[in-house]
C-alpha positions as CSV (number, residue, x, y, z in Angstrom):
1,M,67.8,-142.8,-37.2
2,K,70.7,-141.1,-38.9
3,E,71.7,-137.5,-39.7
4,V,72.5,-137.0,-43.4
5,K,73.4,-134.2,-45.7
6,Y,71.1,-132.9,-48.4
7,V,73.4,-134.3,-51.1
8,D,73.2,-137.8,-49.5
9,L,69.4,-138.0,-50.0
10,T,68.1,-139.9,-53.0
11,D,66.9,-137.8,-55.9
12,L,63.3,-138.6,-55.0
13,Q,63.9,-137.6,-51.3
14,R,65.5,-134.3,-52.4
15,Q,62.6,-133.6,-54.7
16,A,60.1,-134.4,-51.9
17,L,61.9,-132.2,-49.4
18,D,62.0,-129.3,-52.0
19,E,58.3,-129.8,-52.6
20,A,57.6,-129.8,-48.9
21,A,59.5,-126.5,-48.6
22,R,57.5,-125.1,-51.5
23,V,54.1,-126.0,-50.2
24,M,55.1,-124.9,-46.6
25,E,54.7,-121.4,-47.9
26,N,51.0,-122.0,-48.4
27,A,50.4,-122.7,-44.7
28,Y,47.3,-121.0,-43.1
29,N,48.8,-120.2,-39.7
30,P,47.3,-117.1,-38.1
31,Y,47.6,-118.4,-34.6
32,S,51.0,-120.2,-34.3
33,H,52.7,-118.4,-37.2
34,F,54.6,-121.7,-37.8
35,Y,54.8,-123.0,-41.3
36,V,55.1,-126.7,-42.0
37,G,55.2,-128.6,-45.3
38,A,55.1,-132.3,-45.9
39,C,55.4,-134.3,-49.1
40,L,54.5,-138.0,-49.4
41,I,56.5,-140.2,-51.8
42,S,54.2,-142.7,-53.4
43,V,55.3,-146.2,-54.4
44,D,55.3,-145.1,-58.1
45,G,57.3,-141.9,-57.4
46,R,54.5,-139.4,-57.3
47,L,54.9,-136.5,-54.8
48,I,51.9,-135.3,-52.9
49,G,52.4,-132.2,-50.7
50,G,50.4,-130.7,-47.9
51,A,50.7,-127.6,-45.6
52,N,49.3,-127.0,-42.2
53,V,45.9,-125.3,-41.9
54,E,45.0,-123.8,-38.5
55,N,41.6,-123.1,-37.2
56,S,40.2,-120.9,-34.4
57,A,38.8,-124.1,-32.9
58,Y,42.3,-125.3,-32.3
59,G,41.4,-129.0,-32.3
60,S,40.2,-128.7,-35.9
61,T,43.7,-127.7,-37.1
62,I,45.2,-130.0,-39.7
63,C,48.9,-130.6,-39.7
64,A,50.9,-130.7,-43.0
65,E,51.4,-134.4,-42.8
66,R,47.7,-135.2,-42.4
67,A,46.9,-132.6,-45.1
68,A,49.1,-134.5,-47.5
69,I,47.6,-137.9,-46.5
70,L,44.1,-136.5,-47.0
71,R,45.0,-135.0,-50.4
72,A,46.6,-138.2,-51.6
73,N,43.6,-140.2,-50.4
74,A,41.3,-137.9,-52.4
75,M,43.5,-138.6,-55.4
76,G,43.1,-142.3,-54.9
77,I,46.8,-142.7,-53.8
78,R,47.4,-144.8,-50.7
79,I,50.7,-146.7,-51.0
80,F,53.8,-144.8,-50.0
81,R,57.5,-145.3,-49.4
82,G,58.3,-142.1,-47.5
83,V,57.6,-138.6,-46.5
84,A,59.6,-135.4,-46.2
85,I,58.8,-132.8,-43.5
86,I,60.2,-129.2,-43.1
87,G,59.2,-126.2,-41.0
88,R,60.0,-122.6,-40.2
89,G,58.8,-119.9,-37.9
90,E,57.3,-116.6,-39.1
91,N,60.5,-114.7,-38.4
92,F,63.0,-117.5,-37.8
93,N,64.5,-120.6,-39.4
94,T,64.5,-123.8,-37.4
95,T,67.8,-125.0,-36.0
96,E,66.4,-128.5,-35.2
97,V,64.5,-130.7,-37.6
98,T,60.7,-130.6,-37.7
99,G,59.2,-134.0,-36.9
100,P,55.6,-135.1,-37.0
101,C,53.4,-134.6,-33.9
102,G,51.9,-137.5,-32.1
103,S,48.6,-137.5,-34.1
104,C,50.6,-137.4,-37.4
105,R,52.8,-140.2,-36.3
106,Q,49.7,-142.3,-35.7
107,M,48.3,-141.4,-39.1
108,L,51.6,-142.1,-40.8
109,Y,51.8,-145.4,-39.0
110,E,48.5,-146.4,-40.5
111,V,49.8,-145.3,-43.9
112,A,52.8,-147.5,-43.3
113,Q,50.7,-150.5,-42.5
114,L,48.5,-149.9,-45.5
115,S,51.7,-149.6,-47.6
116,E,53.2,-152.7,-46.0
117,Y,56.4,-150.6,-45.8
118,D,58.2,-148.9,-42.9
119,L,58.1,-145.4,-44.3
120,E,61.3,-143.4,-44.6
121,M,60.8,-140.2,-42.7
122,V,63.0,-137.3,-44.0
123,M,62.9,-134.5,-41.4
124,S,64.7,-131.2,-42.0
125,T,65.6,-127.7,-40.7
126,T,64.4,-124.8,-42.7
127,K,67.8,-124.3,-44.4
128,K,68.2,-128.1,-45.0
129,D,71.5,-127.9,-43.1
130,K,70.4,-130.6,-40.7
131,I,68.4,-133.6,-41.9
132,I,67.5,-136.7,-40.1
133,V,66.2,-139.8,-41.8
134,A,64.3,-142.3,-39.7
135,A,62.0,-145.3,-40.1
136,M,58.4,-144.8,-39.1
137,E,58.8,-147.5,-36.4
138,E,61.6,-145.5,-34.8
139,L,59.3,-142.5,-34.4
140,L,56.4,-144.6,-33.0
141,P,57.7,-147.7,-31.4
142,L,55.2,-150.3,-30.2
143,A,52.5,-148.6,-32.4
144,F,48.9,-149.8,-32.7
145,G,47.2,-149.9,-36.1
146,P,44.7,-151.7,-38.3
147,M,46.6,-155.0,-38.3
148,N,46.4,-155.0,-34.5
149,L,42.6,-154.9,-34.8
150,G,42.6,-157.6,-37.5
151,A,41.0,-155.1,-39.9
152,D,40.9,-156.2,-43.5
153,I,42.5,-153.2,-45.3
154,S,43.3,-155.0,-48.5
155,K,40.5,-153.2,-50.5
156,Y,42.2,-149.9,-49.7
157,Q,45.7,-151.0,-50.9
158,K,45.7,-149.7,-54.4
């Protein structure tokens, strides 16, 4: 895990973080009033964004990271190299980076196993003045995924 400046990110990471900030504004968040945007970086450089969608049945809420994964899956895109995540409050900017929740970490770990790549996680404050880049394994050590179950996921690796 390392803290970096916005200018130190790769062009693709900057584009993904900017896209995450853009889609963050589409959050449906009448309960928490917290906006989150995520943007996956596919192996071929495509950017797929998602925003959080809350629900009055709180357990049905979908985080931005999972929204991006579901959107990408519906597009037939399943192999990724990274993801950018950013958040803000309704009336405040974050002073610490926004990282994925536990459920999103598990979903992103499965994406990492499917991609056969330890995803690069770019996590940022609202103003992009603090950015942390970490490997997926750093955020979910000793994780459990499809390979631990001996699942054949090869048909999904396209």
